[in-house]
C-alpha positions in Angstrom: -0.3 0.1 -0.4 1.0 3.3 -0.5 3.1 5.0 2.6 1.9 8.6 1.6 -1.3 9.4 2.7 -3.4 12.0 0.7 -6.0 14.0 2.3 -9.5 12.8 1.2 -11.6 15.0 3.5 -12.6 18.8 2.9 -11.0 18.8 -0.2 -12.4 19.5 -3.8 -12.8 16.2 -6.3 -14.2 16.4 -9.9 -15.8 12.6 -9.3 -15.8 10.1 -7.1 -15.5 6.5 -8.7 -16.2 3.6 -6.7 -15.9 -0.3 -6.7 -19.0 -2.5 -6.3 -18.1 -5.8 -4.4 -17.2 -4.8 -0.8 -17.2 -1.1 -1.1 -21.0 -0.1 -2.5 -22.4 -3.4 -1.8 -21.9 -6.5 0.3 -22.2 -9.6 -1.8 -19.4 -11.6 0.1 -21.5 -14.4 1.2 -22.8 -15.4 -2.9 -19.5 -14.7 -3.9 -18.1 -16.9 -1.5 -20.7 -19.7 -2.1 -20.0 -19.9 -5.8 -16.2 -19.8 -6.1 -16.6 -22.3 -2.8 -18.1 -24.8 -5.0 -15.6 -24.3 -8.1 -12.4 -24.3 -5.8 -14.0 -27.6 -4.4 -14.5 -29.2 -7.9 -10.5 -28.4 -9.0 -9.8 -29.8 -5.8 -8.2 -26.6 -4.4 -7.7 -25.7 -0.6 -10.6 -23.3 0.0 -9.7 -21.9 2.9 -6.4 -20.4 1.2 -8.1 -19.9 -2.3 -11.0 -17.2 -1.3 -8.8 -14.3 -0.3 -7.0 -15.0 -3.4 -10.4 -13.8 -5.3 -11.6 -11.0 -4.2 -11.6 -7.9 -6.1 -10.2 -9.0 -9.3 -11.7 -10.4 -12.4 -12.6 -13.8 -12.7 -10.6 -14.8 -15.2 -7.5 -13.3 -14.0 -7.9 -15.3 -10.9 -8.5 -18.9 -12.9 -5.5 -17.9 -15.3 -3.1 -17.2 -12.0 -3.9 -20.8 -10.4 -2.4 -22.2 -14.1 -4.5 -25.4 -13.4 -3.4 -28.0 -16.0 -6.2 -28.5 -18.6 -8.8 -25.7 -17.3 -9.9 -23.1 -20.0 -9.9 -20.0 -18.2 -12.4 -18.1 -20.7 -14.9 -21.4 -20.0 -14.6 -21.4 -16.6 -14.9 -17.8 -15.8 -18.2 -17.8 -18.1 -19.5 -20.9 -15.9 -18.5 -18.8 -12.6 -20.3 -15.9 -14.2 -23.5 -17.6 -15.0 -23.7 -19.2 -11.0 -23.3 -16.0 -9.6 -26.0 -14.5 -11.7 -28.1 -17.1 -10.6 -27.0 -16.4 -6.5 -27.9 -13.0 -5.6 -29.5 -14.2 -2.1 -28.8 -11.9 0.7 -26.9 -8.9 -1.6 -27.5 -6.3 0.4 -25.8 -2.6 0.3 -23.5 -1.1 2.3 -24.9 1.0 5.4 -25.4 4.0 3.6 -24.6 3.7 0.4 -28.1 4.4 -1.3 -28.4 7.3 0.7 -24.9 8.7 -0.1 -25.1 7.8 -3.8 -28.8 9.1 -4.6 -27.5 12.4 -3.1 -24.3 13.2 -5.5 -24.8 14.9 -9.0 -25.5 12.7 -12.2 -22.3 12.6 -14.3 -20.1 13.2 -11.1 -19.9 9.2 -9.9 -19.4 6.2 -11.6 -18.6 2.3 -10.7 -15.6 0.7 -11.7 -15.8 -3.0 -11.2 -14.1 -6.4 -11.9 -17.4 -7.8 -12.3 -18.2 -8.5 -15.7 -21.3 -6.4 -17.1 -24.7 -8.5 -16.6 -23.3 -9.7 -13.2 -23.0 -5.8 -12.2 -26.1 -5.0 -13.1 -27.6 -7.7 -11.7 -26.1 -7.1 -8.4 -26.8 -3.8 -7.8 -30.4 -4.1 -9.0 -30.5 -6.7 -6.0 -29.0 -4.3 -3.5 -31.2 -1.6 -4.7 -28.2 0.8 -5.7 -29.1 3.2 -8.8 -27.4 3.1 -11.4 -24.7 5.6 -12.5 -24.1 7.4 -15.8 -21.2 5.6 -15.8 -20.1 2.2 -15.1 -17.2 0.2 -15.9 -16.7 -3.5 -15.6 -14.5 -6.5 -16.7 -16.3 -6.3 -20.1 -14.5 -3.1 -21.2 -10.9 -3.8 -20.1 -8.5 -6.2 -21.1 -6.2 -5.5 -17.7 -8.1 -5.9 -14.9 -7.4 -4.6 -11.5 -4.5 -4.3 -9.9 -4.0 -2.3 -13.1 -5.2 1.3 -13.2 -7.2 0.8 -16.5 -10.3 0.6 -15.2 -10.1 3.7 -13.2 -8.5 5.7 -16.1 -11.2 4.7 -18.3 -14.2 5.6 -15.9 -12.5 8.8 -15.2 -12.4 9.7 -19.2 -16.1 8.4 -19.4 -16.9 11.2 -16.9 -14.7 13.7 -18.9 -12.1 14.3 -15.9 -8.4 13.4 -14.9 -7.9 10.5 -12.4 -5.6 12.9 -10.3 -9.1 14.8 -9.6 -10.9 11.8 -8.6 -11.6 9.8 -5.2 -11.4 6.1 -5.6 -13.4 4.6 -2.9 -11.8 1.1 -2.5 -12.0 -2.6 -0.4 -9.3 -4.6 -1.3 -5.4 -4.6 -2.1 -6.1 -5.1 -5.6 -8.2 -1.9 -6.2 -6.1 0.4 -3.7 -3.4 -0.4 -5.9 -5.6 0.1 -9.0 -6.6 3.5 -8.1 -3.5 4.8 -6.4 -1.6 3.3 -10.2 -4.5 5.7 -11.9 -3.1 8.8 -9.8 -6.6 8.9 -7.6 -7.0 9.7 -4.1 -8.2 6.8 -2.1 -10.8 5.9 0.5 -10.8 2.4 2.1 -14.2 0.8 2.9 -13.7 -1.8 5.7 -17.4 -2.6 6.1 -16.8 -6.3 5.0 -13.5 -6.5 6.6 -13.0 -9.3 9.2 -8.9 -8.2 9.7 -7.6 -5.1 9.4 -6.2 -3.8 6.2 -2.7 -2.3 6.3 -3.0 0.9 4.2 -2.2 4.5 4.7 -5.1 5.7 3.3 -8.0 7.0 5.5 -10.6 4.2 6.5 -14.4 3.9 6.4 -16.8 1.5 8.2 -19.7 2.7 5.9 -20.9 5.5 4.2 -23.3 6.7 7.4 -21.9 10.1 9.3 -20.0 11.3 5.7 -21.9 13.6 3.5 -20.8 15.4 0.3 -21.2 19.0 -0.6 -21.5 20.2 -4.1 -20.0 23.3 -4.9 -21.2 26.0 -7.4 -18.6 24.1 -9.9 -20.1 21.2 -9.5 -17.0 19.7 -7.7 -17.3 17.3 -4.7 -16.5 17.4 -1.2 -16.4 14.6 1.3 -17.2 15.7 4.8 -16.5 13.8 7.7 -19.0 13.0 10.3 -19.0 10.0 12.7 -16.5 7.8 10.7 
């Protein structure tokens, strides 16, 4: 993680960019149910494997394993189909709906490692409004921790990534935000163990608000977090 913390409160940003899973929605139980079944099918140690698959594209997770006779494209599609069918228990992070609903259209977007169909399915299940910009695994060739998704998201909003605040929850996503040159805030709502980071942490969206300046820029204001 970066060793140079950068301020995220009480300063202006051109836009906010949000990761999805673990950052604005809690899909951990559904995700882990699907990937546990996949891991068992391939003889993997589930406890060792599960922490490695959060926050990155499914195809990258499978490719990285290098399993003999396994086609990552085919397997990733099968996992996606299973995830589309299992949205039980997917909920918004506390305060996320109100926080996002208060942001001006065109000033925020989502950058997720999920494919587009799964992203839409999970957001709908959690009741999260769709932004005008959403970058998914289908839009890029290099997923997180590469910065490509956040660079693309900022570009679609017409702003410089350096003028954006990225909300993330896992190391791969934090590295992607840092690599894009953005400021980063870390959402810890779904963490079971403390994450090593110098970036500001948020327990939820309750107790944080956004002020919209006259020029449309956004200021994150700290309350109880």
